[in-house]
MIDRENVEX-593992 format. One record per residue: x, y, z negated of N, C-alpha, C in turn; residue in three letters; residue number from 1. Coordinates in steps of 0.02 Angstrom, whole numbers, always signed. Atoms other than C-alpha are relative to their C-alpha. Layout:
N
PT     n.c1     n.c2     n.c3    ca.c1    ca.c2    ca.c3     c.c1     c.c2     c.c3   res     n
PT        X        Y        Z        X        Y        Z        X        Y        Z   ALA   NUM
...
***
This chain:
173
PT     n.c1     n.c2     n.c3    ca.c1    ca.c2    ca.c3     c.c1     c.c2     c.c3   res     n
PT      +10      +61      +37    +1109     -762     -274      -73       -7      -20   UNK     1
PT      +64      +16      +31     +949     -846     -329      +18      -38      -64   UNK     2
PT      -16      +27      +66     +961     -884     -515      -65      -22      -33   UNK     3
PT      +60      +27      +32     +836     -993     -608      +16      -17      -73   UNK     4
PT       -2      +19      +70     +813    -1004     -796      -65      -38      -14   UNK     5
PT      +59      +42      +10     +695    -1148     -836      +10      -44      -61   UNK     6
PT       -5      +47      +56     +664    -1284     -965      -50      +15      -55   UNK     7
PT      +50       -9      +54     +560    -1306    -1122      +28      +37      -60   UNK     8
PT      -30      -36      +56     +680    -1213    -1235      -10      +75       +6   UNK     9
PT       +8      -73       +4     +673    -1032    -1289      +61      +34      +32   UNK    10
PT      -56      -40      -22     +779     -899    -1205       +2      +16      +74   UNK    11
PT       +0      -12      -73     +732     -893    -1021       -8      +74      +17   UNK    12
PT      +10      -71      -12     +663     -717    -1020      +57      +40      -31   UNK    13
PT      -55      -34      +34     +798     -663    -1143      +62       +0      +44   UNK    14
PT      -59       +4      -44     +934     -724    -1024       -9      +46      +60   UNK    15
PT      +12      -44      -58     +853     -633     -878       +4      +73      -18   UNK    16
PT       -4      -70      +23     +837     -473     -979      +74      +19      -11   UNK    17
PT      -71      -14       +8    +1021     -485    -1026      +35      +12      +66   UNK    18
PT      -28       -8      -67    +1067     -505     -843      -21      +67      +29   UNK    19
PT      +25      -64      -26     +957     -355     -798      +36      +58      -32   UNK    20
PT      -36      -54      +35    +1040     -247     -930      +72       +4      +24   UNK    21
PT      -69       +1      -25    +1213     -302     -872       +4      +32      +69   UNK    22
PT       +0      -28      -68    +1170     -260     -691      -10      +76       -2   UNK    23
PT      +13      -72       +6    +1099      -90     -739      +61      +36      -28   UNK    24
PT      -61      -29      +28    +1256      -57     -840      +54      +11      +53   UNK    25
PT      -48       -9      -56    +1354      -75     -677      -30      +42      +55   UNK    26
PT      +29      -46      -48    +1240      +49     -590      -44      -34      +53   UNK    27
PT      +43      +36      -48    +1135      -83     -500      -72      +21      -11   UNK    28
PT      +72      -15       +2     +953      -47     -459      -36      -65      -16   UNK    29
PT      +32      +60      +27     +846     -172     -556      -74      +11       -8   UNK    30
PT      +72       +1      +15     +661     -214     -564      -16      -67      -32   UNK    31
PT      +24      +60      +33     +577     -339     -679      -75       -4      +12   UNK    32
PT      +71      +11      -13     +410     -409     -624      -20      -61      -40   UNK    33
PT      +21      +54      +45     +321     -514     -754      -67      -27      +22   UNK    34
PT      +62      +35      -15     +191     -641     -703      -29      -25      -66   UNK    35
PT      +37      +24      +59      +61     -702     -830       -5      +54      -54   UNK    36
PT       -1      -50      +54     +113     -568     -956      -41      +61      +20   UNK    37
PT      +46      -55      -11      -14     -429     -973      +30      +67      -22   UNK    38
PT      -25      -66      +21      +26     -242     -980      -34      +24      -65   UNK    39
PT      +36      -21      +60      -94     -233    -1128      +28      -32      -63   UNK    40
PT      -33      +29      +58      +23     -330    -1243      +69      +30       -5   UNK    41
PT      -64      -37       +7     +175     -241    -1314      +61      -46       -5   UNK    42
PT      -60      +42       -1     +323     -350    -1261      +61      +44      -11   UNK    43
PT      -60      -39      +17     +486     -287    -1335      +47      +10      +58   UNK    44
PT      -47       -7      -57     +587     -322    -1178      -23      +53      +48   UNK    45
PT      +25      -52      -46     +473     -212    -1073      +14      +69      -28   UNK    46
PT      -12      -66      +31     +490      -69    -1197      +72      +23       +9   UNK    47
PT      -70      -20       -3     +679      -70    -1202      +25       +7      +71   UNK    48
PT      -21       -6      -70     +703     -101    -1016      -23      +66      +29   UNK    49
PT      +25      -64      -25     +594      +49     -977      +40      +58      -29   UNK    50
PT      -42      -52      +31     +695     +154    -1101      +68       +5      +35   UNK    51
PT      -65       +1      -35     +851     +102    -1005       -7      +20      +73   UNK    52
PT      +10      -21      -69     +774     +159     -841      -11      -56      +49   UNK    53
PT      +12      +57      -43     +737      -14     -774      -76       -6      +11   UNK    54
PT      +70       +7      -17     +571      -33     -683      -26      -67      -27   UNK    55
PT      +32      +61      +25     +456     -159     -770      -74       +3      +19   UNK    56
PT      +70       +4      -20     +288     -215     -702      -28      -66      -25   UNK    57
PT      +33      +60      +24     +176     -337     -793      -63       -9      +42   UNK    58
PT      +53      +10      -49      +58     -410     -664      -53      -50      -22   UNK    59
PT      +46      +52      +22      -33     -542     -766      -57      +27      -43   UNK    60
PT      +57      -17      +43     -189     -546     -872       +3      -41      -65   UNK    61
PT       -7      +38      +62     -121     -655    -1014       -1      -75      +12   UNK    62
PT       +1      +73       -4     -125     -839    -1053      -59      -25      +41   UNK    63
PT      +52      +25      -46     -227     -946     -934      -66      -14      -34   UNK    64
PT      +63      +15      +35     -356     -986    -1068      -35      +63      -25   UNK    65
PT      +29      -62      +27     -390     -802    -1109      -46      +35      +50   UNK    66
PT      +41      -33      -52     -474     -752     -944      -28      -54      +46   UNK    67
PT      +28      +48      -47     -574     -833     -806      +51      -18      +53   UNK    68
PT      -46      +18      -54     -485     -927     -668       +1      +53      +55   UNK    69
PT       +0      -49      -54     -541     -795     -543      +40      +63      -19   UNK    70
PT      -41      -57      +23     -463     -655     -648      +75      -16       +7   UNK    71
PT      -71      +21       -8     -299     -752     -651      +19       -4      +73   UNK    72
PT      -14       +6      -72     -309     -790     -465      +11      +68      +31   UNK    73
PT       -7      -68      -27     -334     -606     -424      +66      +31      -23   UNK    74
PT      -63      -28      +26     -188     -557     -537      +60      -33      +34   UNK    75
PT      -55      +35      -33      -76     -690     -460       +8      +23      +72   UNK    76
PT       -3      -23      -70     -120     -635     -284      +30      +70       +5   UNK    77
PT      -27      -68       +0      -87     -452     -321      +73       +1      -23   UNK    78
PT      -68       +3      +27      +69     -493     -423      +49      -27      +51   UNK    79
PT      -46      +28      -50     +144     -601     -287      +10      +48      +58   UNK    80
PT       -8      -48      -54     +109     -472     -151      +48      +56      -21   UNK    81
PT      -44      -51      +27     +194     -341     -260      +72      -25       -4   UNK    82
PT      -67      +28       +8     +342     -454     -299      +33      -13      +68   UNK    83
PT      -27      +14      -66     +365     -510     -119      +24      +64      +35   UNK    84
PT      -18      -64      -30     +366     -330      -60      +66      +26      -29   UNK    85
PT      -59      -27      +32     +500     -283     -187      +62      -44      +12   UNK    86
PT      -56      +44      -15     +609     -437     -156      +27      +16      +70   UNK    87
PT      -20       -9      -69     +611     -405      +31      +17      +72      +19   UNK    88
PT       -8      -71      -17     +621     -214      +22      +72      +21      +12   UNK    89
PT      -69      -21       -5     +809     -205       +7      +18      +58      -46   UNK    90
PT      -11      -57      +45     +789      -67     -122      +33      -19      -66   UNK    91
PT      -25      +22      +65     +845     -172     -270      +59      -47       +7   UNK    92
PT      -56      +46       +4    +1006     -259     -314      -19      -63      -39   UNK    93
PT      +23      +56      +41     +920     -370     -443      -76       +5       -8   UNK    94
PT      +72       +6      +10     +739     -427     -447      -11      -59      -47   UNK    95
PT      +16      +53      +47     +682     -526     -599      -73      -17       +8   UNK    96
PT      +68      +24       -6     +526     -631     -571      -14      -44      -61   UNK    97
PT       +8      +32      +65     +487     -673     -751      -65      -40       -2   UNK    98
PT      +57      +48       +6     +370     -823     -780      -30      -20      +67   UNK    99
PT      +26      +23      -64     +350     -854     -594       -6      -76       +1   UNK   100
PT       +5      +73       +2     +387    -1038     -626      -64      -23      -35   UNK   101
PT      +61      +17      +36     +244    -1044     -751      -61      +12      +44   UNK   102
PT      +56      -15      -45     +127     -962     -626       -6      -54      +54   UNK   103
PT       +0      +52      -52     +177    -1088     -492      -21      -68      -26   UNK   104
PT      +17      +65      +30     +145    -1232     -613      -72       -4      -23   UNK   105
PT      +70       +2      +22      -36    -1185     -651      -37      -56      +37   UNK   106
PT      +37      +55      -31     -144    -1338     -621      -73       -2      -22   UNK   107
PT      +68       +0      +25     -305    -1296     -713      -50      +33      +48   UNK   108
PT      +41      -28      -53     -371    -1201     -562      +45       +9      +61   UNK   109
PT      -41       -4      -61     -315    -1184     -380      +36      +67       +6   UNK   110
PT      -40      -61      -11     -176    -1060     -342      +35       +1      +68   UNK   111
PT      -39       +5      -63     -103    -1121     -177      -19      +53      +51   UNK   112
PT      +21      -50      -50     -204     -995      -77      +19      +71      -21   UNK   113
PT      -18      -67      +23     -153     -845     -184      +74       +7      -18   UNK   114
PT      -71       +2      +17      +24     -896     -233      +30      -63      +31   UNK   115
PT      -24      +60      -34      +85    -1020     -102      +75      -13      -13   UNK   116
PT      -70      +18      +14     +245    -1111     -153      +43      +10      +61   UNK   117
PT      -41       -7      -60     +305    -1114      +27      +15      +73      +16   UNK   118
PT      -10      -72       -9     +283     -925      +36      +55      +26      -47   UNK   119
PT      -52      -19      +49     +388     -904     -122      +68      -24      +25   UNK   120
PT      -63      +27      -24     +524    -1018      -53      +25      +39      +61   UNK   121
PT      -18      -38      -60     +523     -927     +114      +26      +70      -18   UNK   122
PT      -20      -68      +22     +536     -757      +28      +69       -2      -32   UNK   123
PT      -65       +5      +34     +681     -812      -82      +55      -17      +50   UNK   124
PT      -50      +19      -51     +771     -890      +67      +16      +57      +47   UNK   125
PT      -10      -54      -49     +751     -731     +170       +8      +68      -33   UNK   126
PT      -12      -63      +35     +788     -598      +39      +62      +34      +30   UNK   127
PT      -61      -34      -23     +917     -465      +84      +61      -29      -35   UNK   128
PT      -61      +32      +26    +1094     -530      +59      +25      +32      -65   UNK   129
PT      -25      -34      +60    +1135     -398      -74      -47       -6      -60   UNK   130
PT      +50       +4      +54     +979     -436     -178       +6      -67      -36   UNK   131
PT       -1      +59      +43     +996     -558     -322      -70       -7      -29   UNK   132
PT      +67      +12      +28     +833     -637     -381       +7      -50      -57   UNK   133
PT       +1      +43      +59     +809     -713     -553      -71      -23      -11   UNK   134
PT      +66      +29      +10     +662     -831     -577       +0      -36      -67   UNK   135
PT       +2      +32      +66     +612     -883     -753      -65      -39       -8   UNK   136
PT      +59      +37      +20     +488     -998     -835      +11      -75       +1   UNK   137
PT       -6      +73       +3     +472    -1179     -882      -33      -31      +62   UNK   138
PT      +32      +37      -54     +425    -1308     -752      +19      +22      +70   UNK   139
PT      -21      -22      -67     +526    -1244     -604      -13      -55      +51   UNK   140
PT      +13      +47      -55     +472    -1327     -443      +65      -22      +32   UNK   141
PT      -61      +27      -31     +600    -1439     -358      +22      +42      +59   UNK   142
PT      -18      -41      -58     +593    -1329     -202      +38      +63      -21   UNK   143
PT      -35      -59      +26     +647    -1178     -306      +69      -20      -25   UNK   144
PT      -64      +24      +26     +784    -1277     -392      +49      -14      +57   UNK   145
PT      -43      +16      -57     +852    -1339     -225      +26      +63      +35   UNK   146
PT      -18      -62      -34     +855    -1163     -153      +50      +42      -42   UNK   147
PT      -38      -43      +46     +938    -1084     -306      +75      -12       +5   UNK   148
PT      -72       +3       +4    +1123    -1046     -320      +24      -19      -70   UNK   149
PT      -15      +14      +70    +1121    -1063     -510      -65      -19      -35   UNK   150
PT      +58      +21      +39     +999    -1159     -619      +24      -16      -70   UNK   151
PT      -15      +15      +70    +1008    -1158     -808      -64      -25      -32   UNK   152
PT      +58      +29      +34     +891    -1269     -907       +8      +10      -75   UNK   153
PT       +1      -10      +72     +852    -1214    -1084      -33      -62      -31   UNK   154
PT      +26      +60      +31     +827    -1367    -1193      -17      +13      -73   UNK   155
PT      +20       -9      +70     +729    -1360    -1355      +30      -57      -41   UNK   156
PT      -26      +48      +48     +821    -1446    -1496      -41       +3      -63   UNK   157
PT      +39      -11      +60     +723    -1370    -1639      -35      +67       +8   UNK   158
PT      +36      -63       -7     +590    -1235    -1647      -45      +10      -61   UNK   159
PT      +40      -16      +59     +504    -1149    -1794      -75       -4      +14   UNK   160
PT      +71       +7      -17     +338    -1160    -1701      -28      -66      -28   UNK   161
PT      +22      +66      +25     +329    -1343    -1756      -11       +1      -75   UNK   162
PT      +13       -8      +71     +328    -1282    -1936      -60      +46      -12   UNK   163
PT      +58      -42       +6     +176    -1174    -1900      +14      +74       +5   UNK   164
PT      -19      -70       -8     +271    -1011    -1872      -16      +21      +72   UNK   165
PT      +20      -23      -66     +193     -917    -1728      +47      +55      +25   UNK   166
PT      -43      -50      -31     +268     -783    -1615      +19      +55      -50   UNK   167
PT      -28      -50      +46     +379     -663    -1712      +16      +63      +40   UNK   168
PT      -12      -64      -33     +379     -480    -1662      +75      +16       -4   UNK   169
PT      -71      -15       -2     +554     -433    -1607      +43      -60      +16   UNK   170
PT      -36      +61      -17     +605     -614    -1581      -33      -34      +60   UNK   171
PT      +38      +33      -53     +468     -689    -1471      -41      +48      +43   UNK   172
PT      +41      -49      -36     +371     -534    -1418      +38      +64      +10   UNK   173
***
């Protein structure tokens, strides 16, 4: 299956992490590859997944405004090559591509040559039959949605961010 969690509401990564934990609980081999997110920031999901024996790789360099476009482009290129290799390897039952939708939606600098949408679609369409891929992040491309077997859209109804409350450790990080 190709599963997509998208939308402007909170909970996309959380849903993917829950699925990863469930799969690991059934003895499935799971890997989580996070785009955009940097290994230099302590994300709670990465900590607990690693404690559970789930491979986690953060391939990003942070928010797009924190580094130069070239730093992001290099990270995206390396991250996609890594992700593509693992999706197609046949070694995993579940591959989570966290924030891939966000990476594909970057418009402030060119990414088509380092993270081609058609390459992503081709890889997802040609993954091993036993491999389930979960793609998260707001702004899912129509091509990804059409290819997916399951798409869940998280809709924001109310968020504490609008009251000036920023990311909460243990809830958002």
